[in-house]
One Martini backbone bead per residue (centre of mass of N, CA, C, O) as a GRO file, in nm:
protein
  172
    1MET     BB    1   0.095   0.036   0.024
    2PHE     BB    2   0.048   0.365  -0.064
    3HIS     BB    3   0.088   0.682   0.004
    4ARG     BB    4  -0.133   0.931   0.004
    5LYS     BB    5  -0.214   1.207  -0.193
    6ASP     BB    6  -0.394   1.494  -0.253
    7LYS     BB    7  -0.367   1.485  -0.579
    8GLU     BB    8  -0.528   1.250  -0.577
    9LYS     BB    9  -0.768   1.053  -0.771
   10VAL     BB   10  -1.071   0.886  -0.723
   11VAL     BB   11  -1.198   0.626  -0.947
   12GLU     BB   12  -1.467   0.463  -1.023
   13LEU     BB   13  -1.526   0.138  -1.163
   14THR     BB   14  -1.762   0.081  -1.364
   15GLY     BB   15  -1.863  -0.252  -1.455
   16VAL     BB   16  -1.720  -0.385  -1.220
   17PRO     BB   17  -1.733  -0.645  -1.037
   18GLN     BB   18  -1.808  -0.702  -0.723
   19PRO     BB   19  -1.717  -0.810  -0.442
   20ASN     BB   20  -1.773  -1.021  -0.205
   21ALA     BB   21  -1.854  -0.938   0.121
   22GLY     BB   22  -1.820  -1.214   0.272
   23ALA     BB   23  -1.641  -1.404   0.037
   24SER     BB   24  -1.399  -1.338  -0.201
   25LEU     BB   25  -1.120  -1.478  -0.214
   26PRO     BB   26  -0.853  -1.353  -0.295
   27VAL     BB   27  -0.636  -1.433  -0.582
   28ILE     BB   28  -0.299  -1.477  -0.691
   29PHE     BB   29  -0.152  -1.490  -1.024
   30CYS     BB   30   0.210  -1.513  -1.076
   31ASP     BB   31   0.460  -1.381  -1.287
   32GLU     BB   32   0.673  -1.202  -1.482
   33PHE     BB   33   0.415  -1.170  -1.714
   34GLN     BB   34   0.175  -1.242  -1.511
   35LEU     BB   35  -0.154  -1.108  -1.389
   36LYS     BB   36  -0.390  -1.252  -1.162
   37LEU     BB   37  -0.730  -1.200  -1.042
   38ALA     BB   38  -0.936  -1.370  -0.805
   39TYR     BB   39  -1.301  -1.362  -0.735
   40LEU     BB   40  -1.581  -1.335  -0.570
   41VAL     BB   41  -1.909  -1.262  -0.652
   42HIS     BB   42  -2.185  -1.134  -0.674
   43LYS     BB   43  -2.482  -1.248  -0.771
   44THR     BB   44  -2.546  -0.944  -0.837
   45ASP     BB   45  -2.513  -0.617  -0.948
   46ASN     BB   46  -2.773  -0.514  -0.769
   47GLU     BB   47  -2.645  -0.595  -0.519
   48SER     BB   48  -2.582  -0.498  -0.224
   49ILE     BB   49  -2.341  -0.510   0.008
   50ASP     BB   50  -2.536  -0.524   0.263
   51ASP     BB   51  -2.714  -0.779   0.132
   52ALA     BB   52  -2.506  -0.983   0.163
   53ALA     BB   53  -2.457  -1.303   0.209
   54ALA     BB   54  -2.322  -1.523   0.398
   55VAL     BB   55  -2.038  -1.733   0.319
   56THR     BB   56  -1.912  -2.066   0.305
   57VAL     BB   57  -1.575  -2.079   0.190
   58ASN     BB   58  -1.332  -2.216  -0.038
   59GLN     BB   59  -1.113  -2.313  -0.285
   60ASP     BB   60  -1.301  -2.604  -0.300
   61SER     BB   61  -1.557  -2.514  -0.355
   62ALA     BB   62  -1.806  -2.497  -0.518
   63SER     BB   63  -1.901  -2.370  -0.789
   64LYS     BB   64  -1.843  -2.031  -0.872
   65GLU     BB   65  -1.860  -1.700  -0.927
   66LEU     BB   66  -1.600  -1.557  -1.109
   67ILE     BB   67  -1.339  -1.323  -1.116
   68ILE     BB   68  -1.109  -1.237  -1.382
   69ILE     BB   69  -0.810  -1.048  -1.370
   70GLU     BB   70  -0.610  -0.924  -1.637
   71PHE     BB   71  -0.297  -0.781  -1.643
   72SER     BB   72  -0.134  -0.552  -1.842
   73SER     BB   73   0.173  -0.468  -1.813
   74PHE     BB   74   0.300  -0.510  -1.538
   75CYS     BB   75   0.504  -0.381  -1.264
   76VAL     BB   76   0.324  -0.380  -0.988
   77TYR     BB   77   0.230  -0.516  -0.659
   78SER     BB   78  -0.022  -0.523  -0.389
   79PHE     BB   79  -0.095  -0.736  -0.093
   80GLY     BB   80  -0.323  -0.667   0.185
   81ILE     BB   81  -0.279  -0.442   0.384
   82PRO     BB   82  -0.539  -0.296   0.419
   83ASN     BB   83  -0.849  -0.284   0.428
   84HIS     BB   84  -1.161  -0.128   0.334
   85ARG     BB   85  -1.024   0.125   0.473
   86PRO     BB   86  -0.946   0.410   0.377
   87ILE     BB   87  -0.715   0.650   0.434
   88ASN     BB   88  -0.886   0.865   0.246
   89LYS     BB   89  -1.216   0.935   0.266
   90GLN     BB   90  -1.250   1.194   0.090
   91GLN     BB   91  -1.185   1.047  -0.188
   92PHE     BB   92  -1.472   0.859  -0.138
   93GLU     BB   93  -1.748   1.032  -0.149
   94ASN     BB   94  -1.844   0.913  -0.465
   95THR     BB   95  -1.874   0.612  -0.361
   96ILE     BB   96  -1.904   0.256  -0.270
   97TYR     BB   97  -1.808   0.259  -0.014
   98PRO     BB   98  -1.575   0.020   0.060
   99LEU     BB   99  -1.618  -0.155  -0.180
  100GLY     BB  100  -1.394  -0.185  -0.470
  101ILE     BB  101  -1.308  -0.025  -0.789
  102PHE     BB  102  -1.008   0.162  -0.879
  103ARG     BB  103  -0.866   0.470  -0.995
  104ILE     BB  104  -0.555   0.645  -0.985
  105GLU     BB  105  -0.495   0.969  -1.011
  106ASN     BB  106  -0.196   1.097  -0.972
  107SER     BB  107   0.014   0.887  -0.886
  108SER     BB  108   0.261   0.840  -0.648
  109TRP     BB  109   0.361   0.561  -0.736
  110ILE     BB  110   0.430   0.630  -1.029
  111SER     BB  111   0.624   0.860  -0.963
  112ALA     BB  112   0.825   0.684  -0.807
  113LEU     BB  113   0.889   0.489  -1.040
  114GLU     BB  114   0.992   0.700  -1.235
  115LYS     BB  115   1.232   0.786  -1.062
  116GLU     BB  116   1.365   0.506  -1.041
  117GLU     BB  117   1.369   0.478  -1.377
  118SER     BB  118   1.539   0.729  -1.488
  119SER     BB  119   1.822   0.547  -1.498
  120SER     BB  120   1.705   0.365  -1.686
  121LEU     BB  121   1.569   0.233  -1.927
  122THR     BB  122   1.360   0.371  -2.149
  123PHE     BB  123   1.139   0.147  -2.171
  124THR     BB  124   1.073   0.137  -1.868
  125ARG     BB  125   0.976   0.427  -1.834
  126LYS     BB  126   0.753   0.415  -2.050
  127ARG     BB  127   0.595   0.191  -1.917
  128VAL     BB  128   0.521   0.342  -1.660
  129LEU     BB  129   0.377   0.588  -1.807
  130SER     BB  130   0.148   0.378  -1.935
  131CYS     BB  131   0.030   0.349  -1.661
  132GLN     BB  132  -0.190   0.236  -1.402
  133HIS     BB  133  -0.383   0.278  -1.099
  134PHE     BB  134  -0.501   0.009  -0.909
  135ILE     BB  135  -0.789  -0.062  -0.683
  136ILE     BB  136  -0.889  -0.318  -0.438
  137TYR     BB  137  -1.152  -0.363  -0.212
  138PHE     BB  138  -1.178  -0.572   0.047
  139GLN     BB  139  -1.272  -0.684   0.346
  140ASN     BB  140  -0.944  -0.784   0.436
  141SER     BB  141  -0.819  -0.636   0.174
  142THR     BB  142  -0.562  -0.513  -0.059
  143PHE     BB  143  -0.535  -0.421  -0.407
  144GLU     BB  144  -0.247  -0.327  -0.603
  145CYS     BB  145  -0.178  -0.175  -0.937
  146ILE     BB  146   0.063  -0.151  -1.204
  147ALA     BB  147  -0.088  -0.093  -1.525
  148GLU     BB  148  -0.219  -0.058  -1.832
  149ASP     BB  149  -0.443  -0.291  -1.799
  150PHE     BB  150  -0.762  -0.478  -1.829
  151GLU     BB  151  -0.928  -0.796  -1.801
  152ILE     BB  152  -1.256  -0.950  -1.799
  153ARG     BB  153  -1.391  -1.253  -1.644
  154ARG     BB  154  -1.635  -1.496  -1.626
  155GLU     BB  155  -1.661  -1.787  -1.395
  156GLN     BB  156  -1.736  -2.120  -1.344
  157ASN     BB  157  -1.561  -2.207  -1.044
  158THR     BB  158  -1.268  -2.278  -0.887
  159ILE     BB  159  -0.987  -2.162  -0.750
  160SER     BB  160  -0.815  -2.417  -0.787
  161ASN     BB  161  -0.862  -2.445  -1.095
  162ILE     BB  162  -0.742  -2.175  -1.177
  163GLY     BB  163  -0.458  -2.236  -1.068
  164ALA     BB  164  -0.406  -2.484  -1.246
  165GLN     BB  165  -0.433  -2.333  -1.516
  166PHE     BB  166  -0.203  -2.135  -1.471
  167ILE     BB  167   0.025  -2.341  -1.439
  168LYS     BB  168  -0.012  -2.471  -1.715
  169THR     BB  169   0.058  -2.208  -1.881
  170MET     BB  170   0.348  -2.173  -1.766
  171ILE     BB  171   0.461  -2.476  -1.865
  172SER     BB  172   0.369  -2.453  -2.192
   0.00000   0.00000   0.00000
């Protein structure tokens, strides 16, 4: 998690399925070239976060509707604490706070990466400059990523099966 600056602007990404409020079970699948994030989704996009029923699930639970987000040309990611309570609540005044998916404009994290890469190879610095800062708040953790873009797909599956598929693509 990177320290937020006042100049940053938080923009909610509408149209991206919200994590399940009860048990989203976010899981990251990553190697040097690929970054995928999978999580359980709300039953419907119209269901409010407060109305979500608690579910008892684990990675091997029966097939559930998952969201898989594949980040293109990622530079770096962070996953863990803090949970769904944003550091600067004022930035989130017009959003579905607390859970959700956001893009950070004027990202201090991208600025810091740009400074780090300023003495590096030109293509690395250009790659950082073409990236965006994404953040996803789950119930118990936060995922942040610097990447060019992302693609989303819905899938009925278990998290364990998604992991097995990812490993298979890595070694083939």
